TORPA-4810 file (N, C-alpha, C, O; in nm, 3 decimals):
<nodes>
NODE_1_-3.224_1.192_-2.888_-3.271_1.234_-2.763_-3.209_1.054_-2.657_-3.141_1.037_-2.556_M
NODE_2_-3.270_0.974_-2.736_-3.270_0.872_-2.603_-3.114_0.812_-2.659_-3.095_0.725_-2.574_K
NODE_3_-3.039_0.809_-2.716_-2.903_0.821_-2.698_-2.797_0.859_-2.634_-2.694_0.798_-2.602_K
NODE_4_-2.849_1.024_-2.610_-2.819_1.100_-2.513_-2.784_1.046_-2.405_-2.672_1.026_-2.358_K
NODE_5_-2.938_1.012_-2.347_-2.967_0.990_-2.237_-2.842_0.786_-2.200_-2.781_0.736_-2.105_K
NODE_6_-2.867_0.757_-2.310_-2.756_0.654_-2.296_-2.605_0.685_-2.290_-2.525_0.631_-2.214_I
NODE_7_-2.589_0.744_-2.347_-2.447_0.784_-2.379_-2.426_0.896_-2.216_-2.321_0.879_-2.153_L
NODE_8_-2.503_0.975_-2.177_-2.471_0.997_-2.036_-2.507_0.903_-1.928_-2.453_0.944_-1.825_I
NODE_9_-2.577_0.791_-1.905_-2.572_0.735_-1.814_-2.484_0.624_-1.785_-2.484_0.563_-1.678_A
NODE_10_-2.400_0.596_-1.895_-2.271_0.508_-1.985_-2.130_0.570_-1.913_-2.038_0.496_-1.876_L
NODE_11_-2.128_0.684_-1.902_-2.070_0.796_-1.890_-2.036_0.801_-1.716_-1.927_0.783_-1.660_L
NODE_12_-2.182_0.833_-1.649_-2.210_0.825_-1.509_-2.131_0.723_-1.475_-2.028_0.717_-1.407_I
NODE_13_-2.198_0.637_-1.536_-2.152_0.433_-1.479_-2.012_0.431_-1.466_-1.961_0.411_-1.356_L
NODE_14_-1.907_0.461_-1.621_-1.755_0.459_-1.597_-1.717_0.585_-1.504_-1.597_0.611_-1.513_I
NODE_15_-1.753_0.629_-1.460_-1.672_0.768_-1.365_-1.723_0.670_-1.231_-1.643_0.650_-1.139_I
NODE_16_-1.830_0.625_-1.228_-1.865_0.530_-1.040_-1.796_0.416_-1.049_-1.782_0.360_-0.940_V
NODE_17_-1.758_0.372_-1.125_-1.698_0.238_-1.113_-1.527_0.255_-1.116_-1.449_0.195_-1.042_V
NODE_18_-1.496_0.340_-1.209_-1.341_0.434_-1.208_-1.320_0.447_-1.029_-1.231_0.410_-0.954_S
NODE_19_-1.438_0.510_-1.011_-1.420_0.608_-0.841_-1.393_0.462_-0.728_-1.308_0.476_-0.640_G
NODE_20_-1.461_0.345_-0.736_-1.509_0.300_-0.674_-1.354_0.145_-0.674_-1.323_0.063_-0.587_G
NODE_21_-1.305_0.170_-0.804_-1.163_0.093_-0.802_-1.079_0.165_-0.731_-1.008_0.110_-0.647_L
NODE_22_-1.075_0.315_-0.757_-0.950_0.365_-0.730_-0.953_0.412_-0.566_-0.846_0.448_-0.516_Y
NODE_23_-1.072_0.411_-0.488_-1.095_0.381_-0.338_-1.059_0.276_-0.301_-0.979_0.278_-0.207_L
NODE_24_-1.101_0.141_-0.358_-1.074_0.017_-0.331_-0.920_0.000_-0.354_-0.870_-0.088_-0.284_A
NODE_25_-0.823_0.074_-0.450_-0.694_0.042_-0.455_-0.625_0.142_-0.291_-0.550_0.118_-0.197_L
NODE_26_-0.706_0.252_-0.340_-0.643_0.346_-0.180_-0.683_0.262_-0.035_-0.590_0.269_0.046_Q
NODE_27_-0.787_0.194_0.008_-0.774_0.141_0.093_-0.695_0.041_0.152_-0.638_0.042_0.261_L
NODE_28_-0.701_-0.077_0.034_-0.541_-0.181_0.016_-0.443_-0.095_0.044_-0.373_-0.140_0.135_K
NODE_29_-0.416_-0.016_0.014_-0.276_0.044_-0.006_-0.237_0.109_0.148_-0.128_0.101_0.203_L
NODE_30_-0.370_0.179_0.204_-0.328_0.233_0.328_-0.360_0.105_0.430_-0.299_0.114_0.537_N
NODE_31_-0.447_-0.015_0.415_-0.429_-0.118_0.487_-0.284_-0.171_0.524_-0.255_-0.196_0.641_S
NODE_32_-0.197_-0.187_0.426_-0.093_-0.241_0.424_0.012_-0.167_0.476_0.110_-0.231_0.513_L
NODE_33_0.011_0.005_0.489_0.090_0.053_0.551_0.057_0.029_0.681_0.160_0.026_0.750_E
NODE_34_-0.029_0.012_0.737_-0.081_0.036_0.879_-0.090_-0.125_0.930_-0.107_-0.140_1.051_Q
NODE_35_-0.083_-0.223_0.863_-0.031_-0.369_0.927_0.122_-0.363_0.919_0.192_-0.413_1.007_G
NODE_36_0.175_-0.296_0.806_0.331_-0.308_0.830_0.397_-0.257_0.998_0.465_-0.305_1.088_L
NODE_37_0.321_-0.121_0.962_0.350_-0.073_1.085_0.352_-0.076_1.246_0.422_-0.027_1.335_K
NODE_38_0.185_-0.201_1.231_0.202_-0.261_1.361_0.267_-0.392_1.377_0.275_-0.460_1.480_S
NODE_39_0.320_-0.421_1.239_0.416_-0.555_1.251_0.505_-0.502_1.298_0.530_-0.558_1.405_Y
NODE_40_0.618_-0.366_1.268_0.744_-0.357_1.329_0.716_-0.321_1.465_0.791_-0.365_1.551_L
NODE_41_0.603_-0.236_1.503_0.577_-0.192_1.631_0.570_-0.314_1.732_0.668_-0.333_1.803_I
NODE_42_0.451_-0.402_1.745_0.422_-0.520_1.795_0.511_-0.637_1.824_0.530_-0.708_1.922_N
NODE_43_0.575_-0.627_1.658_0.629_-0.794_1.709_0.800_-0.809_1.674_0.873_-0.908_1.688_E
NODE_44_0.829_-0.681_1.626_1.010_-0.657_1.622_1.017_-0.584_1.693_1.138_-0.572_1.714_K
NODE_45_0.923_-0.464_1.801_0.971_-0.402_1.911_1.066_-0.283_1.873_1.171_-0.250_1.929_G
NODE_46_0.995_-0.218_1.745_1.025_-0.076_1.704_0.932_0.003_1.814_0.834_-0.035_1.879_Y
NODE_47_1.014_0.146_1.809_0.860_0.205_1.817_0.858_0.324_1.747_0.951_0.357_1.672_S
NODE_48_0.744_0.400_1.769_0.676_0.455_1.646_0.788_0.554_1.611_0.804_0.570_1.490_E
NODE_49_0.850_0.608_1.675_0.992_0.713_1.684_1.078_0.708_1.609_1.140_0.807_1.569_S
NODE_50_1.108_0.538_1.560_1.229_0.476_1.539_1.163_0.512_1.327_1.228_0.562_1.236_D
NODE_51_1.041_0.467_1.326_0.992_0.459_1.177_1.001_0.633_1.135_0.943_0.724_1.194_I
NODE_52_1.080_0.641_1.031_1.073_0.795_0.927_0.969_0.788_0.885_0.877_0.862_0.918_L
NODE_53_0.962_0.662_0.773_0.825_0.696_0.690_0.815_0.513_0.635_0.901_0.429_0.661_S
NODE_54_0.660_0.483_0.538_0.665_0.417_0.540_0.525_0.396_0.431_0.404_0.411_0.449_I
NODE_55_0.585_0.366_0.347_0.549_0.399_0.168_0.482_0.281_0.145_0.523_0.192_0.219_K
NODE_56_0.369_0.235_0.045_0.369_0.108_-0.014_0.339_0.177_-0.185_0.285_0.287_-0.201_V
NODE_57_0.384_0.092_-0.292_0.355_0.185_-0.413_0.260_-0.008_-0.474_0.239_-0.100_-0.394_R
NODE_58_0.231_-0.010_-0.600_0.177_-0.092_-0.680_0.297_-0.130_-0.771_0.335_-0.027_-0.828_L
NODE_59_0.382_-0.253_-0.810_0.392_-0.285_-0.888_0.372_-0.421_-0.944_0.271_-0.491_-0.935_S
NODE_60_0.504_-0.451_-1.015_0.478_-0.604_-1.115_0.521_-0.732_-0.997_0.445_-0.828_-0.983_L
NODE_61_0.636_-0.720_-0.925_0.674_-0.837_-0.836_0.743_-0.784_-0.713_0.841_-0.711_-0.726_M
NODE_62_0.691_-0.821_-0.582_0.568_-0.819_-0.556_0.511_-0.669_-0.597_0.555_-0.559_-0.631_P
NODE_63_0.323_-0.767_-0.560_0.228_-0.678_-0.656_0.242_-0.558_-0.544_0.200_-0.457_-0.601_K
NODE_64_0.284_-0.523_-0.409_0.267_-0.430_-0.318_0.382_-0.408_-0.253_0.372_-0.436_-0.133_Y
NODE_65_0.465_-0.378_-0.279_0.612_-0.378_-0.203_0.560_-0.227_-0.097_0.480_-0.137_-0.122_P
NODE_66_0.625_-0.246_-0.004_0.613_-0.179_0.108_0.754_-0.109_0.120_0.843_-0.183_0.080_V
NODE_67_0.798_0.015_0.164_0.881_0.058_0.202_0.903_0.121_0.295_0.835_0.224_0.300_T
NODE_68_0.996_0.098_0.407_1.034_0.170_0.510_1.165_0.257_0.565_1.267_0.203_0.608_V
NODE_69_1.151_0.353_0.560_1.292_0.436_0.618_1.250_0.427_0.766_1.136_0.439_0.810_R
NODE_70_1.380_0.401_0.844_1.400_0.404_0.982_1.500_0.531_0.981_1.593_0.550_0.903_F
NODE_71_1.454_0.619_1.096_1.519_0.710_1.127_1.666_0.703_1.203_1.738_0.800_1.224_R
NODE_72_1.693_0.570_1.240_1.895_0.557_1.274_1.945_0.517_1.145_2.067_0.500_1.148_D
NODE_73_1.880_0.493_1.009_1.961_0.506_0.869_1.895_0.544_0.763_1.890_0.472_0.663_D
NODE_74_1.834_0.665_0.771_1.711_0.696_0.664_1.761_0.750_0.535_1.720_0.859_0.493_P
NODE_75_1.875_0.656_0.450_1.912_0.682_0.341_1.942_0.507_0.298_2.030_0.486_0.214_N
NODE_76_1.871_0.394_0.354_1.816_0.317_0.314_1.719_0.260_0.343_1.663_0.249_0.452_T
NODE_77_1.676_0.194_0.174_1.497_0.176_0.191_1.465_-0.029_0.210_1.479_-0.120_0.128_E
NODE_78_1.419_-0.031_0.357_1.395_-0.128_0.348_1.280_-0.175_0.308_1.180_-0.106_0.327_Y
NODE_79_1.268_-0.322_0.235_1.150_-0.352_0.188_1.096_-0.456_0.170_1.151_-0.556_0.125_I
NODE_80_0.935_-0.445_0.217_0.877_-0.583_0.281_0.734_-0.641_0.197_0.720_-0.569_0.098_F
NODE_81_0.656_-0.714_0.202_0.619_-0.763_0.129_0.485_-0.876_0.214_0.529_-0.973_0.275_T
NODE_82_0.370_-0.860_0.211_0.318_-0.959_0.301_0.234_-1.054_0.245_0.145_-1.111_0.309_D
NODE_83_0.274_-1.083_0.064_0.240_-1.168_0.005_0.125_-1.212_0.022_0.117_-1.335_0.017_R
NODE_84_0.030_-1.155_0.040_-0.117_-1.191_0.029_-0.155_-1.226_0.140_-0.277_-1.236_0.134_D
NODE_85_-0.107_-1.258_0.272_-0.089_-1.364_0.376_-0.061_-1.324_0.464_-0.011_-1.396_0.551_A
NODE_86_-0.080_-1.181_0.482_-0.072_-1.121_0.620_0.050_-1.166_0.717_0.045_-1.139_0.837_S
NODE_87_0.170_-1.242_0.654_0.306_-1.255_0.707_0.391_-1.192_0.650_0.406_-1.225_0.533_E
NODE_88_0.464_-1.100_0.691_0.488_-0.997_0.651_0.704_-1.032_0.650_0.772_-1.022_0.752_W
NODE_89_0.744_-1.060_0.550_0.901_-1.075_0.456_0.931_-0.977_0.420_0.873_-0.891_0.352_T
NODE_90_1.071_-0.987_0.487_1.192_-0.799_0.436_1.214_-0.866_0.310_1.192_-0.987_0.306_Q
NODE_91_1.242_-0.822_0.234_1.298_-0.792_0.091_1.431_-0.772_0.078_1.518_-0.852_0.041_L
NODE_92_1.440_-0.643_0.116_1.597_-0.653_0.108_1.606_-0.494_0.178_1.503_-0.428_0.165_S
NODE_93_1.699_-0.441_0.237_1.823_-0.517_0.242_1.772_-0.644_0.375_1.689_-0.637_0.465_P
NODE_94_1.880_-0.767_0.324_1.871_-0.835_0.449_1.835_-0.855_0.589_1.912_-0.773_0.640_P
NODE_95_1.793_-0.891_0.655_1.740_-0.883_0.801_1.817_-0.767_0.872_1.935_-0.746_0.842_E
NODE_96_1.750_-0.690_0.969_1.792_-0.616_1.022_1.808_-0.633_1.172_1.859_-0.545_1.240_R
</nodes>
């Protein structure tokens, strides 16, 4: 009976920790999307209607590439990274 309680507690702990890590990752990804959107609008002078989509993904290098598609060029993916320093850098294609 005691082993069963320990096993259930361990399973609950694993679920809670996994859920917390997933939530933290989603908050980070959402923060990056919002940060790039703010950068494009406030510093680069784009309007919200110029931006078709902004999506972030997990990768090896850079760790969080953020892709942007603009309304005037929907077939090209522009890739940005913040290099964990809140300073956005366009990786590809070369500067617009």
